[in-house]
Structures are given as C-alpha cells and as structure tokens.
C-alpha positions in Angstrom: -6.5 -62.2 -8.7 -7.1 -58.9 -9.9 -3.9 -57.0 -11.1 -4.0 -53.8 -9.3 -1.9 -50.5 -11.3 0.6 -49.1 -9.3 0.3 -46.0 -7.3 1.9 -42.5 -8.8 4.6 -41.3 -6.5 3.8 -38.0 -4.6 5.9 -35.7 -5.2 7.9 -34.1 -1.7 6.3 -30.5 -0.9 8.3 -28.3 0.3 8.7 -25.8 3.6 7.4 -22.4 2.1 10.2 -20.1 1.9 10.0 -16.4 3.2 11.8 -13.1 2.4 11.8 -10.0 3.5 14.2 -7.1 3.8 16.1 -6.7 7.4 17.2 -3.1 6.9 13.5 -2.0 5.4 11.9 -4.0 8.9 14.6 -2.4 11.3 14.3 1.3 9.2 10.3 1.2 9.6 10.3 0.9 13.8 12.5 3.3 14.0 10.7 5.6 12.1 7.6 4.2 14.0 8.7 4.8 17.4 10.0 8.5 16.1 6.4 9.3 15.3 5.1 7.7 18.0 7.0 10.2 20.4 6.7 13.6 18.2 2.8 12.6 18.0 2.6 11.2 21.6 4.2 14.6 22.5 1.2 16.8 20.5 -1.1 15.3 22.3 -0.3 15.7 25.4 0.8 19.5 25.8 -0.6 20.9 21.7 -3.3 23.0 21.3 -6.6 21.7 19.8 -5.7 22.7 16.3 -2.5 20.8 17.3 -3.8 17.6 18.3 -5.9 17.7 15.2 -2.6 17.5 12.9 -0.9 15.1 15.0 -4.1 13.0 14.8 -3.9 12.9 11.2 -0.9 13.0 10.7 -0.4 9.8 12.3 -3.8 8.6 10.4 -1.0 9.2 7.0 2.0 8.8 8.2 1.5 4.9 10.2 0.0 3.4 7.5 2.5 4.8 4.3 5.4 4.0 6.7 4.4 0.7 7.8 3.3 -0.1 3.6 7.1 0.5 2.7 8.6 -1.1 5.4 6.4 -3.8 7.4 4.3 -5.2 5.2 6.8 -6.3 2.0 7.3 -10.5 2.2 8.0 -12.7 -1.1 6.3 -16.6 0.2 7.0 -19.1 -2.3 5.6 -22.5 -1.8 5.2 -25.3 -3.7 2.2 -24.1 -6.1 2.1 -19.9 -5.0 4.6 -17.2 -5.2 2.6 -14.7 -3.2 4.2 -11.4 -3.9 2.5 -8.6 -1.0 4.1 -4.9 -2.0 2.9 -1.8 -0.2 -0.4 -1.4 -1.7 -1.0 -4.5 -3.0 -1.2 -8.9 -2.0 -0.1 -10.6 -5.3 -0.6 -14.4 -5.8 0.8 -16.2 -8.8 0.8 -19.7 -9.5 4.3 -20.9 -10.5 2.7 -21.8 -13.9 2.1 -17.8 -14.4 5.6 -17.4 -13.4 7.7 -17.2 -16.7 10.8 -15.1 -15.5 12.4 -14.2 -12.5 15.5 -11.2 -12.8 17.1 -8.3 -10.3 18.7 -5.6 -12.1 18.1 -2.2 -10.1 14.4 -3.8 -8.8 13.4 -7.5 -8.5 10.7 -8.5 -10.9 8.7 -11.3 -11.5 7.4 -11.8 -14.9 4.4 -13.0 -15.5 1.9 -14.2 -18.9 -0.4 -10.9 -18.4 2.2 -8.1 -16.5 5.0 -7.4 -14.4 5.3 -6.9 -10.4 7.8 -5.4 -8.7 9.6 -7.4 -5.1 9.3 -5.0 -2.5 10.5 -7.2 0.2 13.7 -8.3 -1.9 15.5 -5.3 -2.4 18.4 -5.2 -5.6 22.0 -3.3 -3.5 24.6 -2.6 -6.1 27.3 -2.7 -3.0 26.7 -6.1 -2.1 26.7 -7.4 -5.3 30.1 -5.1 -6.5 31.7 -7.1 -2.9 30.4 -10.0 -3.7 32.1 -10.2 -7.4 35.5 -8.5 -5.6 35.5 -11.6 -3.6 34.9 -14.3 -6.6 37.7 -12.4 -8.6 40.5 -13.2 -5.6 38.8 -15.9 -3.5 36.7 -15.3 0.2 40.0 -15.5 2.2 41.5 -12.8 0.4 44.7 -15.1 -0.5 43.1 -18.1 -2.9 41.6 -16.7 -6.3 38.9 -18.7 -7.2 40.1 -19.0 -11.5 43.1 -21.2 -12.2 44.7 -23.9 -10.7 44.5 -22.8 -6.9 41.0 -21.4 -7.4 38.7 -21.9 -4.5 36.7 -25.1 -4.3 34.2 -23.7 -2.8 30.5 -21.8 -4.1 30.7 -17.9 -5.9 29.6 -16.2 -3.1 26.0 -14.2 -3.6 24.8 -11.3 -3.3 21.2 -11.8 -1.1 19.0 -10.9 -3.9 20.2 -13.5 -6.5 20.7 -15.3 -4.0 17.2 -15.3 -3.4 16.1 -15.1 -6.8 17.6 -18.7 -7.5 16.0 -19.9 -4.7 12.8 -18.4 -6.0 13.8 -20.6 -10.0 14.4 -23.6 -7.9 11.2 -23.6 -6.7 9.3 -22.8 -10.5 11.1 -25.7 -11.8 10.5 -28.3 -9.3 6.7 -26.8 -9.8 7.5 -27.2 -13.0 8.2 -30.4 -13.1 5.2 -31.6 -10.9 2.9 -30.6 -13.3 4.2 -32.1 -16.4 3.2 -35.5 -13.9 0.1 -34.0 -13.3 -1.1 -34.0 -16.8 -4.5 -35.3 -16.5 -4.6 -32.6 -13.9 -4.1 -29.8 -16.2 -6.3 -31.4 -19.0 -9.6 -30.9 -16.2 -8.2 -27.4 -14.7 -8.4 -26.5 -19.3 -11.5 -27.3 -19.0 -12.6 -25.4 -16.4 -10.9 -22.6 -18.5 -7.4 -20.9 -18.1 -7.8 -18.9 -14.7 -6.3 -21.5 -12.9 -2.7 -19.8 -13.9 -3.9 -16.4 -13.6 -2.5 -14.1 -10.5 -4.9 -13.1 -8.7 -4.7 -9.9 -7.6 -6.0 -7.8 -4.4 -5.8 -3.9 -2.8 -5.0 -3.0 0.8 -8.2 -1.5 1.8 -6.7 -0.9 5.6 -3.2 0.6 4.4 -4.7 2.9 2.0 -8.1 4.5 3.2 -6.4 5.4 7.1 -3.7 6.3 4.7 -6.1 9.0 2.1 -8.4 10.2 5.3 -5.5 11.7 7.3 -4.5 13.2 3.6 -7.5 14.7 3.3 -7.6 15.4 7.1 -4.1 17.6 7.0 -5.7 19.2 4.0 -8.6 21.1 5.8 -6.2 21.8 9.1 -3.7 23.7 6.4 -6.8 25.6 4.3 -8.3 26.1 7.5 
C-alpha cells in the first residue's frame, strides 16, 4: 500500500473589514444636498451666465465633496489592505506593510513610502476621553489600576481600535506566509512585484473637477 502524505491544513480565512468615517459620510451628504439645492435654484431662476456658473460649480464641487467625504475607505482582507483616499486607491499586500501608526493622522508605512488613511481620522478628543476613563474606570467610580481595578479592557479611541484590528490582520497574514514557504519561493522567482503597492488614480473624480475649475475661471474672466 502506498502511504499518503498528510494534507497541509488550510489556514482559516476571515471576512473583510471595512472602515469609514460616519461623520464624514453625514457631512458629505448634507453638503451635496445644499449644493444641489443652491445650484438648482440658480438653474431655474438665473440668466445664462448664472446657469453656466452653477453648472461649472457643480462640476467642481460635487467631485471634491465626494472625494473628501464619501470616497475614503479602508478595506482589510486576509491578503491585502486597500486604501481608498480622495484621489488615489492604493492596494497593499500585507507583505508590503511594515507598520501602522496613528499620531495626528493614521498612516500605513510600506517598503516604498507611507500613505495616509483618510477613512480612519484621529480624534484627540476621543483619546483624551479614553485616557480619563482608563484612569477612573468606565463607570466613573472604580479605578482601572490598583486592587479594586475594573477587570474589563481599557477604553480606546476609534482610530486606535481600528489600527489594533489592522495590526492583528497583518500578524495573521505573516503567520500564513511563514507556512507558505514554497509559494513565496515561486513568487520570488517571478520578481519582487508580489509585495509592491499598486496605486491607481481616480480619474472619474479628477477629470470633472478640473473641467469645472477651468469653466469657472473662464466665466469669471469674461
């Protein structure tokens, strides 16, 4: 009888995690509604010059508001980290990620540079509040340090919690990469491109904004 080699266990895979800023989403929707209302009023009641100005303002304003409020997103999967910023989308294999930090903004450091995570803003107010709760306890009576300390985990700001989860995903990816030694060897033979960031510019956002800016400049000049 021929002996069969034991099958290599398949590492567990986890659902993708998506991060966005709720405050930015709400603010973006309100700004878009306000802009459409003002431009609609100008289109209905204004003269030809006013209508052209309103159209150009929409071409400039709608893409910019969308880019800075609705578009930013961070999606973390088992193999890649996708960062969607206002004008670029960066796809990062976990092997290219060296560090994740949050000081005044959240940033991911790679083998070729660093990228800001617009979808995970840092709130210094949340950090101060979490620090105060960590000192006196979440219920305001029991300290978190000493013999009567609360056994629960210390509170964390939203940005710090998100980075903790991203670091955990990176560690899991590193452990799976250690198991797939042969696959990494094959990838190395094909070149080092497997762990390089891929950056794509968002031309559907940039192009109408540029046209709107040019149109406004012409209308103001004439």
